[in-house]
Residue, then its C-alpha position, 0 to 999 in steps of 0.5 A: x216659681x221664676x216669677x216670684x223669684x223675680x218679684x223678690x229680687x226687684x223688691x230687694x233692689x228697690x229696698x237697696x236703692x231706697x236705702x242708698x237714697x236715704x243715706x245720701x240724703x242724710x249725708x247731704x243734710x249733715x254736710x249742709x248743717x256743718x258746712x263750716x267744718x267741712x270748709x276748714x278741712x278743704x285746705x288741709x286735704x288740698x295741701x296733702x293732695x297737691x304737695x304729698x300725693x301728686x309728687x308721687x307720680x315723679x317717683x317713677x324716675x327711680x325706674x327710668x334713665x331720667x332726662x329733663x329734656x325727654x321728661x318723665x314719661x319720655x325717659x327710657x325705662x330701666x327697671x331695677x338697674x338704679x337699685x342694683x347699682x346702689x346695692x353694688x356701690x362701694x358706698x352702700x354699706x358705709x351709708x347704711x352703717x352710718x345711718x343706722x348708727x346715728x339713728x339708733x344712737x339718737x333713739x336710745x339716748x333721745x327717746x327716754x331723755x324727755x321722759x326722765x325730765x318730765x317725770x322729774x319735773x312732775x315731782x318738783x313741788x316748787x312751781x317757780x323752780x319748775x317753770x324756770x327749768x322748763x324755760x331753760x330746757x325748752x328755749x334751745x328748741x327755737x334755735x335754728x339749725x344753722x345757728x345751732x351748728x355754728x354754736x357747736x363748731x365755735x364751742x368745739x373749736x381747737x383754739x377759740x372754743x371754751x371746751x378747749x380752754x377747759x381741757x387746757x385748764x386741766x392740763x389736757x391737750x387740745x383736740x379738733x373734735x369736729x375732725x375726729x370721725x369717732x366723735x361725730x355721732x356723739x356730738x350730733x346726738x347729744x346736741x339734739x338731746x340738748x335742743x329737743x329735750x324740753x319740747x319732748x318733756x312738754x308732751x309727757x307733762x301733758x300726759x301726766x296732767x291727765x292722770x286721775x289724782x285719785x290714784x295718787x291719793x290711794x297710793x299715799x294712803x297705802x304708804x307708797x314712796x315717790x319711786x313706787x308712785x312713779x313706777x306704778x302710776x306715772x309711767x303707765x299713765x304716759x305709756x300710750x303717748x310714749x308708744x305712739x312717739x316710739x312708733x313714729x320715731x322708729x318709722x323715721x329711723x332711716x331719715x337722719x336730719x339732713x340739714x344739721x349733718x350736712x352743715x357739720x360735715x367736713x373732709x375729716x369726718x365724712x367716713x362717719x357723717x355721710x348718711x343716705x340723706x346727704x348722699x342723695x343730695x350730693x348725687x341727685x342735686x349736685x351731681x345731677x344723677x336724678x334717677x339714681x338718687x331717686x332710687x336711693x331715696x325710694x329704697x330708704x322710704x320703703x325701709x321706713x315704711x316696713x319699720x313703721x308697719x312692723x313696730x305698729x303691728x308689734x305695739x298693737x299686739x303687746x299693748x292697747x296703743x297703736x297708730x291704727 
């Protein structure tokens, strides 16, 4: 009995080895046959590895009292002290509140805006007018952040801005919009909507172009109105793309754009414009407190990861679309 069991085990082992060798040989043939495609993938993979994964090694400075002289591994390990310091900081709740207000405001206003524009353009019958609207709405996307902020400051200037002239024309008093803290989030969000609505609409227009035209013919035969066609055909057709973009947007809800907010900041609106990204820059680079700023940024990234996983799980449960 033991001898027969040993023979069976050896046969199984040889079968596994032969199967593995056949699999490797088959994969080698596929790589050799499509080596050009694999060569194209090498550079993106190298980029991700070098610039995305390798820098993760430095994230450990969030748990150390980092000193550039001693280096990362030579710096003293302090555990969660930097995180605790941030949680006890008087700026903690202000930063969380400002970041969430601007992010949620941007999501509520900025997410449906390109969907509405795409649905409206899809119903336009004049191709010339449709192209004109697309050009006008898409052009602001190419304006750089510095130019955009300069335009905002100039337009809202108390003496030189055209908004001030319009207020005076209607007998209203001048207002320093950039100096009023309660106006900051609205200025930031609506200028983002104006700049990005055309680009977002292109994505949804592409999704609308992929809808089967037989559905529209069937709806026309059934006597459906335009609103009914939009509600029952267009919106379900773009829903997969919308869900994917919503997941990505929620996953970045704690990452408010640093450049634009930093350029729009001034001493008068700091109470509502100071967010986590600008705070990390000021504390880490300007204040040279590298460990503390790394801890704050790592905390921010973990929150984003949790939100991304949660929304993706929820989307997978309630629909057929998700990131994975």
